N, CA, C and O atoms as CSV, one atom per row, in Angstrom:
chain,resi,resn,atom,element,x,y,z
A,1,UNK,N,N,162.716,323.226,8.303
A,1,UNK,CA,C,164.247,323.488,8.255
A,1,UNK,C,C,164.499,324.496,9.453
A,1,UNK,O,O,165.503,324.358,10.151
A,2,UNK,N,N,163.650,325.437,9.672
A,2,UNK,CA,C,163.910,326.432,10.786
A,2,UNK,C,C,163.889,325.772,12.044
A,2,UNK,O,O,164.654,326.175,12.921
A,3,UNK,N,N,163.047,324.719,12.282
A,3,UNK,CA,C,163.051,324.000,13.424
A,3,UNK,C,C,164.339,323.323,13.665
A,3,UNK,O,O,164.878,323.377,14.770
A,4,UNK,N,N,164.832,322.708,12.700
A,4,UNK,CA,C,166.258,322.031,12.758
A,4,UNK,C,C,167.280,323.012,13.204
A,4,UNK,O,O,168.055,322.770,14.130
A,5,UNK,N,N,167.272,324.181,12.495
A,5,UNK,CA,C,168.257,325.177,12.770
A,5,UNK,C,C,168.228,325.724,14.206
A,5,UNK,O,O,169.275,325.950,14.813
A,6,UNK,N,N,167.001,325.936,14.745
A,6,UNK,CA,C,166.715,326.304,16.116
A,6,UNK,C,C,167.164,325.288,17.098
A,6,UNK,O,O,167.762,325.642,18.114
A,7,UNK,N,N,166.900,324.007,16.840
A,7,UNK,CA,C,167.321,322.977,17.670
A,7,UNK,C,C,168.787,322.822,17.698
A,7,UNK,O,O,169.381,322.562,18.744
A,8,UNK,N,N,169.395,322.982,16.533
A,8,UNK,CA,C,170.854,322.872,16.495
A,8,UNK,C,C,171.549,324.087,17.221
A,8,UNK,O,O,172.582,323.962,17.880
A,9,UNK,N,N,170.912,325.215,17.043
A,9,UNK,CA,C,171.520,326.399,17.757
A,9,UNK,C,C,171.406,326.192,19.179
A,9,UNK,O,O,172.368,326.449,19.903
A,10,UNK,N,N,170.174,325.691,19.712
A,10,UNK,CA,C,170.037,325.472,21.155
A,10,UNK,C,C,171.067,324.404,21.667
A,10,UNK,O,O,171.698,324.548,22.714
A,11,UNK,N,N,171.178,323.337,20.845
A,11,UNK,CA,C,172.167,322.346,21.301
A,11,UNK,C,C,173.532,322.872,21.328
A,11,UNK,O,O,174.259,322.538,22.264
A,12,UNK,N,N,173.984,323.682,20.383
A,12,UNK,CA,C,175.287,324.276,20.325
A,12,UNK,C,C,175.499,325.220,21.547
A,12,UNK,O,O,176.523,325.209,22.231
A,13,UNK,N,N,174.393,326.068,21.760
A,13,UNK,CA,C,174.554,327.079,22.886
A,13,UNK,C,C,174.617,326.336,24.203
A,13,UNK,O,O,175.334,326.777,25.102
A,14,UNK,N,N,173.883,325.199,24.372
A,14,UNK,CA,C,174.050,324.425,25.711
A,14,UNK,C,C,175.346,323.820,25.763
A,14,UNK,O,O,175.907,323.781,26.858
A,15,UNK,N,N,175.963,323.298,24.661
A,15,UNK,CA,C,177.172,322.601,24.668
A,15,UNK,C,C,178.284,323.636,25.040
A,15,UNK,O,O,179.179,323.334,25.830
A,16,UNK,N,N,178.202,324.856,24.452
A,16,UNK,CA,C,179.199,325.875,24.670
A,16,UNK,C,C,179.178,326.371,26.129
A,16,UNK,O,O,180.232,326.677,26.687
A,17,UNK,N,N,177.936,326.458,26.776
A,17,UNK,CA,C,177.805,326.976,28.129
A,17,UNK,C,C,178.333,325.931,29.044
A,17,UNK,O,O,178.845,326.311,30.097
A,18,UNK,N,N,178.271,324.600,28.761
A,18,UNK,CA,C,178.836,323.534,29.678
A,18,UNK,C,C,180.227,323.316,29.352
A,18,UNK,O,O,180.879,322.528,30.036
A,19,UNK,N,N,180.754,323.933,28.376
A,19,UNK,CA,C,182.203,323.779,28.104
A,19,UNK,C,C,182.502,322.393,27.269
A,19,UNK,O,O,183.622,321.899,27.132
A,20,UNK,N,N,181.452,321.942,26.815
A,20,UNK,CA,C,181.694,320.582,25.931
A,20,UNK,C,C,182.115,321.093,24.584
A,20,UNK,O,O,181.820,322.202,24.137
A,21,UNK,N,N,182.875,320.123,23.947
A,21,UNK,CA,C,183.276,320.462,22.397
A,21,UNK,C,C,182.155,319.960,21.594
A,21,UNK,O,O,181.476,319.009,21.979
A,22,UNK,N,N,181.931,320.611,20.417
A,22,UNK,CA,C,180.974,320.206,19.546
A,22,UNK,C,C,181.533,319.664,18.291
A,22,UNK,O,O,182.357,320.353,17.689
A,23,UNK,N,N,181.166,318.451,17.801
A,23,UNK,CA,C,181.689,317.941,16.519
A,23,UNK,C,C,180.556,318.034,15.501
A,23,UNK,O,O,179.391,317.783,15.809
A,24,UNK,N,N,180.921,318.388,14.329
A,24,UNK,CA,C,179.935,318.495,13.333
A,24,UNK,C,C,180.163,317.416,12.196
A,24,UNK,O,O,181.257,316.886,12.001
A,25,UNK,N,N,179.112,317.169,11.526
A,25,UNK,CA,C,179.247,316.094,10.504
A,25,UNK,C,C,179.812,316.589,9.194
A,25,UNK,O,O,180.167,315.804,8.314
A,26,UNK,N,N,179.894,317.965,9.072
A,26,UNK,CA,C,180.339,318.545,7.819
A,26,UNK,C,C,181.227,319.723,8.292
A,26,UNK,O,O,180.846,320.494,9.173
A,27,UNK,N,N,182.410,319.829,7.684
A,27,UNK,CA,C,183.249,320.963,8.004
A,27,UNK,C,C,182.780,322.295,7.480
A,27,UNK,O,O,182.034,322.300,6.501
A,28,UNK,N,N,183.125,323.350,8.006
A,28,UNK,CA,C,182.630,324.654,7.500
A,28,UNK,C,C,183.470,325.000,6.386
A,28,UNK,O,O,184.631,324.594,6.332
A,29,UNK,N,N,182.934,325.761,5.447
A,29,UNK,CA,C,183.624,326.165,4.255
A,29,UNK,C,C,184.693,327.268,4.590
A,29,UNK,O,O,184.493,328.098,5.476
A,30,UNK,N,N,185.810,327.234,3.854
A,30,UNK,CA,C,186.856,328.208,4.146
A,30,UNK,C,C,187.452,328.536,2.875
A,30,UNK,O,O,187.890,327.687,2.099
A,31,UNK,N,N,187.463,329.896,2.656
A,31,UNK,CA,C,188.067,330.459,1.448
A,31,UNK,C,C,188.228,331.993,1.683
A,31,UNK,O,O,187.306,332.623,2.201
A,32,UNK,N,N,189.387,332.599,1.309
A,32,UNK,CA,C,189.500,333.956,1.365
A,32,UNK,C,C,188.888,334.745,0.313
A,32,UNK,O,O,189.586,335.132,-0.625
A,33,UNK,N,N,187.654,335.022,0.375
A,33,UNK,CA,C,186.933,335.880,-0.527
A,33,UNK,C,C,186.587,335.329,-1.891
A,33,UNK,O,O,186.297,336.093,-2.811
A,34,UNK,N,N,186.610,334.060,-2.034
A,34,UNK,CA,C,186.248,333.451,-3.297
A,34,UNK,C,C,185.166,332.413,-3.081
A,34,UNK,O,O,184.810,332.108,-1.943
A,35,UNK,N,N,184.632,331.859,-4.191
A,35,UNK,CA,C,183.663,330.934,-4.047
A,35,UNK,C,C,184.151,329.497,-4.083
A,35,UNK,O,O,183.376,328.571,-4.322
A,36,UNK,N,N,185.402,329.326,-3.851
A,36,UNK,CA,C,186.022,327.928,-3.864
A,36,UNK,C,C,186.017,327.428,-2.374
A,36,UNK,O,O,186.535,328.113,-1.492
A,37,UNK,N,N,185.443,326.264,-2.123
A,37,UNK,CA,C,185.320,325.768,-0.850
A,37,UNK,C,C,186.526,324.850,-0.476
A,37,UNK,O,O,186.871,323.913,-1.196
A,38,UNK,N,N,187.134,325.170,0.671
A,38,UNK,CA,C,188.281,324.348,1.209
A,38,UNK,C,C,187.835,323.993,2.648
A,38,UNK,O,O,187.599,324.888,3.459
A,39,UNK,N,N,187.725,322.728,2.946
A,39,UNK,CA,C,187.413,322.265,4.284
A,39,UNK,C,C,188.617,322.299,5.258
A,39,UNK,O,O,189.748,322.031,4.854
A,40,UNK,N,N,188.360,322.632,6.555
A,40,UNK,CA,C,189.408,322.686,7.465
A,40,UNK,C,C,188.824,321.931,8.702
A,40,UNK,O,O,187.636,321.610,8.700
A,41,UNK,N,N,189.666,321.632,9.789
A,41,UNK,CA,C,189.332,320.838,10.955
A,41,UNK,C,C,188.114,321.753,11.670
A,41,UNK,O,O,188.165,322.983,11.657
A,42,UNK,N,N,187.182,321.121,12.199
A,42,UNK,CA,C,186.090,321.843,13.044
A,42,UNK,C,C,186.738,322.577,14.123
A,42,UNK,O,O,187.653,322.075,14.776
A,43,UNK,N,N,186.255,323.841,14.344
A,43,UNK,CA,C,186.796,324.697,15.346
A,43,UNK,C,C,187.998,325.519,15.072
A,43,UNK,O,O,188.433,326.317,15.902
A,44,UNK,N,N,188.557,325.319,13.868
A,44,UNK,CA,C,189.725,326.052,13.389
A,44,UNK,C,C,189.358,327.469,13.084
A,44,UNK,O,O,190.186,328.354,13.302
A,45,UNK,N,N,188.168,327.753,12.592
A,45,UNK,CA,C,187.650,329.101,12.246
A,45,UNK,C,C,186.214,329.247,12.756
A,45,UNK,O,O,185.498,328.272,12.987
A,46,UNK,N,N,185.848,330.476,12.914
A,46,UNK,CA,C,184.401,330.791,13.426
A,46,UNK,C,C,183.506,331.137,12.319
A,46,UNK,O,O,183.229,332.321,12.132
A,47,UNK,N,N,183.031,330.227,11.575
A,47,UNK,CA,C,182.183,330.581,10.384
A,47,UNK,C,C,180.766,330.782,10.895
A,47,UNK,O,O,180.307,330.112,11.820
A,48,UNK,N,N,180.081,331.745,10.248
A,48,UNK,CA,C,178.747,332.203,10.639
A,48,UNK,C,C,177.882,332.067,9.322
A,48,UNK,O,O,178.257,332.589,8.272
A,49,UNK,N,N,176.792,331.395,9.414
A,49,UNK,CA,C,175.894,331.353,8.276
A,49,UNK,C,C,175.148,332.674,8.184
A,49,UNK,O,O,174.617,333.163,9.181
A,50,UNK,N,N,175.107,333.261,6.970
A,50,UNK,CA,C,174.404,334.602,6.816
A,50,UNK,C,C,173.006,334.417,6.115
A,50,UNK,O,O,172.000,334.963,6.569
A,51,UNK,N,N,172.985,333.708,5.110
A,51,UNK,CA,C,171.701,333.398,4.370
A,51,UNK,C,C,171.728,332.614,3.239
A,51,UNK,O,O,172.816,332.140,2.913
A,52,UNK,N,N,170.633,332.351,2.492
A,52,UNK,CA,C,170.561,331.491,1.410
A,52,UNK,C,C,170.055,332.354,0.209
A,52,UNK,O,O,169.091,333.109,0.340
A,53,UNK,N,N,170.678,332.228,-0.861
A,53,UNK,CA,C,170.391,333.047,-2.111
A,53,UNK,C,C,170.047,332.104,-3.274
A,53,UNK,O,O,170.548,330.984,-3.368
A,54,UNK,N,N,169.148,332.622,-4.176
A,54,UNK,CA,C,168.789,331.904,-5.287
A,54,UNK,C,C,169.785,331.728,-6.289
A,54,UNK,O,O,169.745,330.705,-6.973
A,55,UNK,N,N,170.714,332.621,-6.481
A,55,UNK,CA,C,171.764,332.605,-7.485
A,55,UNK,C,C,173.049,332.894,-6.879
A,55,UNK,O,O,173.158,333.636,-5.903
A,56,UNK,N,N,174.151,332.237,-7.524
A,56,UNK,CA,C,175.498,332.573,-7.096
A,56,UNK,C,C,175.875,333.955,-7.108
A,56,UNK,O,O,176.643,334.372,-6.241
A,57,UNK,N,N,175.368,334.795,-8.094
A,57,UNK,CA,C,175.673,336.191,-8.209
A,57,UNK,C,C,175.182,336.967,-6.972
A,57,UNK,O,O,175.923,337.784,-6.425
A,58,UNK,N,N,173.964,336.720,-6.539
A,58,UNK,CA,C,173.455,337.397,-5.359
A,58,UNK,C,C,174.311,337.066,-4.199
A,58,UNK,O,O,174.684,337.953,-3.430
A,59,UNK,N,N,174.645,335.797,-4.037
A,59,UNK,CA,C,175.470,335.357,-2.857
A,59,UNK,C,C,176.913,335.999,-2.928
A,59,UNK,O,O,177.467,336.420,-1.913
A,60,UNK,N,N,177.474,336.048,-4.144
A,60,UNK,CA,C,178.771,336.610,-4.282
A,60,UNK,C,C,178.858,338.063,-4.007
A,60,UNK,O,O,179.795,338.581,-3.398
A,61,UNK,N,N,177.800,338.714,-4.502
A,61,UNK,CA,C,177.743,340.156,-4.289
A,61,UNK,C,C,177.700,340.548,-2.830
A,61,UNK,O,O,178.418,341.445,-2.389
A,62,UNK,N,N,176.819,339.843,-2.064
A,62,UNK,CA,C,176.692,340.154,-0.593
A,62,UNK,C,C,177.992,339.805,0.120
A,62,UNK,O,O,178.435,340.534,1.007
A,63,UNK,N,N,178.607,338.677,-0.272
A,63,UNK,CA,C,179.834,338.288,0.394
A,63,UNK,C,C,181.014,339.306,0.066
A,63,UNK,O,O,181.850,339.617,0.914
A,64,UNK,N,N,181.012,339.789,-1.215
A,64,UNK,CA,C,181.977,340.814,-1.568
A,64,UNK,C,C,181.866,342.098,-0.805
A,64,UNK,O,O,182.850,342.693,-0.366
A,65,UNK,N,N,180.544,342.527,-0.656
A,65,UNK,CA,C,180.153,343.762,-0.036
A,65,UNK,C,C,180.182,343.640,1.436
A,65,UNK,O,O,179.964,344.663,2.084
A,66,UNK,N,N,180.419,342.538,2.050
A,66,UNK,CA,C,180.419,342.353,3.606
A,66,UNK,C,C,181.638,342.895,4.125
A,66,UNK,O,O,182.604,343.117,3.395
A,67,UNK,N,N,181.633,343.140,5.493
A,67,UNK,CA,C,182.789,343.594,6.240
A,67,UNK,C,C,183.764,342.633,6.550
A,67,UNK,O,O,184.796,342.928,7.153
A,68,UNK,N,N,183.448,341.319,6.109
A,68,UNK,CA,C,184.386,340.294,6.479
A,68,UNK,C,C,185.447,340.028,5.219
A,68,UNK,O,O,185.056,340.020,4.052
A,69,UNK,N,N,186.567,339.853,5.526
A,69,UNK,CA,C,187.612,339.555,4.451
A,69,UNK,C,C,187.533,338.169,3.978
A,69,UNK,O,O,187.946,337.882,2.855
A,70,UNK,N,N,186.992,337.230,4.822
A,70,UNK,CA,C,186.849,335.761,4.403
A,70,UNK,C,C,185.396,335.416,4.250
A,70,UNK,O,O,184.641,335.604,5.204
A,71,UNK,N,N,184.972,334.946,3.168
A,71,UNK,CA,C,183.593,334.540,3.066
A,71,UNK,C,C,183.461,333.439,2.011
A,71,UNK,O,O,184.407,333.253,1.246
A,72,UNK,N,N,182.361,332.704,1.919
A,72,UNK,CA,C,182.231,331.667,1.025
A,72,UNK,C,C,180.751,331.419,0.563
A,72,UNK,O,O,179.889,331.326,1.436
A,73,UNK,N,N,180.425,331.312,-0.698
A,73,UNK,CA,C,179.245,330.980,-1.242
A,73,UNK,C,C,179.217,329.432,-1.521
A,73,UNK,O,O,179.854,328.931,-2.448
A,74,UNK,N,N,178.437,328.714,-0.658
A,74,UNK,CA,C,178.460,327.245,-0.746
A,74,UNK,C,C,177.166,326.792,-1.418
A,74,UNK,O,O,176.079,327.192,-1.001
A,75,UNK,N,N,177.284,325.902,-2.529
A,75,UNK,CA,C,176.030,325.440,-3.233
A,75,UNK,C,C,175.381,324.351,-2.384
A,75,UNK,O,O,176.048,323.412,-1.949
A,76,UNK,N,N,174.039,324.486,-2.145
A,76,UNK,CA,C,173.279,323.645,-1.457
A,76,UNK,C,C,171.851,323.446,-2.052
A,76,UNK,O,O,171.010,324.341,-1.964
A,77,UNK,N,N,171.594,322.241,-2.667
A,77,UNK,CA,C,170.284,322.008,-3.192
A,77,UNK,C,C,169.799,323.072,-4.232
A,77,UNK,O,O,168.660,323.536,-4.181
A,78,UNK,N,N,170.729,323.440,-5.186
A,78,UNK,CA,C,170.521,324.355,-6.208
A,78,UNK,C,C,170.415,325.842,-5.782
A,78,UNK,O,O,170.071,326.735,-6.557
A,79,UNK,N,N,170.728,326.019,-4.538
A,79,UNK,CA,C,170.832,327.533,-4.001
A,79,UNK,C,C,172.257,327.694,-3.509
A,79,UNK,O,O,173.113,326.814,-3.594
A,80,UNK,N,N,172.433,328.900,-2.984
A,80,UNK,CA,C,173.807,329.151,-2.388
A,80,UNK,C,C,173.638,329.704,-0.989
A,80,UNK,O,O,172.762,330.532,-0.738
A,81,UNK,N,N,174.471,329.248,-0.091
A,81,UNK,CA,C,174.577,329.782,1.333
A,81,UNK,C,C,175.752,330.552,1.404
A,81,UNK,O,O,176.833,330.180,0.949
A,82,UNK,N,N,175.538,331.679,2.002
A,82,UNK,CA,C,176.703,332.648,2.277
A,82,UNK,C,C,177.207,332.478,3.671
A,82,UNK,O,O,176.455,332.719,4.616
A,83,UNK,N,N,178.497,332.057,3.868
A,83,UNK,CA,C,179.113,331.919,5.160
A,83,UNK,C,C,180.246,333.004,5.267
A,83,UNK,O,O,180.920,333.297,4.280
A,84,UNK,N,N,180.427,333.572,6.458
A,84,UNK,CA,C,181.469,334.564,6.698
A,84,UNK,C,C,182.367,334.017,7.871
A,84,UNK,O,O,181.917,333.259,8.731
A,85,UNK,N,N,183.648,334.450,7.841
A,85,UNK,CA,C,184.430,334.019,8.942
A,85,UNK,C,C,184.521,335.096,9.944
A,85,UNK,O,O,185.125,336.131,9.660
A,86,UNK,N,N,183.943,334.926,11.138
A,86,UNK,CA,C,183.958,335.879,12.159
A,86,UNK,C,C,185.284,336.343,12.645
A,86,UNK,O,O,185.365,337.410,13.254
A,87,UNK,N,N,186.389,335.560,12.400
A,87,UNK,CA,C,187.756,335.817,12.843
A,87,UNK,C,C,188.385,336.766,11.752
A,87,UNK,O,O,189.480,337.276,11.988
A,88,UNK,N,N,187.795,336.995,10.682
A,88,UNK,CA,C,188.495,337.872,9.659
A,88,UNK,C,C,187.942,339.305,9.734
A,88,UNK,O,O,188.381,340.176,8.982
């Protein structure tokens, strides 16, 4: 999985350096400080992946205590990923 993330990051970086637009297969989660996911058009927000947590409570606590006003705990394969909105 780390290899895929590294390759995706390299591809994104290369696309951004060349001025190309990047389309994703899945919209980034968007919600103002809750664990409810609302999809938006790609590129509408700058969402950053923070980490993966074993429980929703761990993810929620880190999101709530982050410096970002918009964050989301997204369930993935029985775990939870914390995403924050860099624009918030």
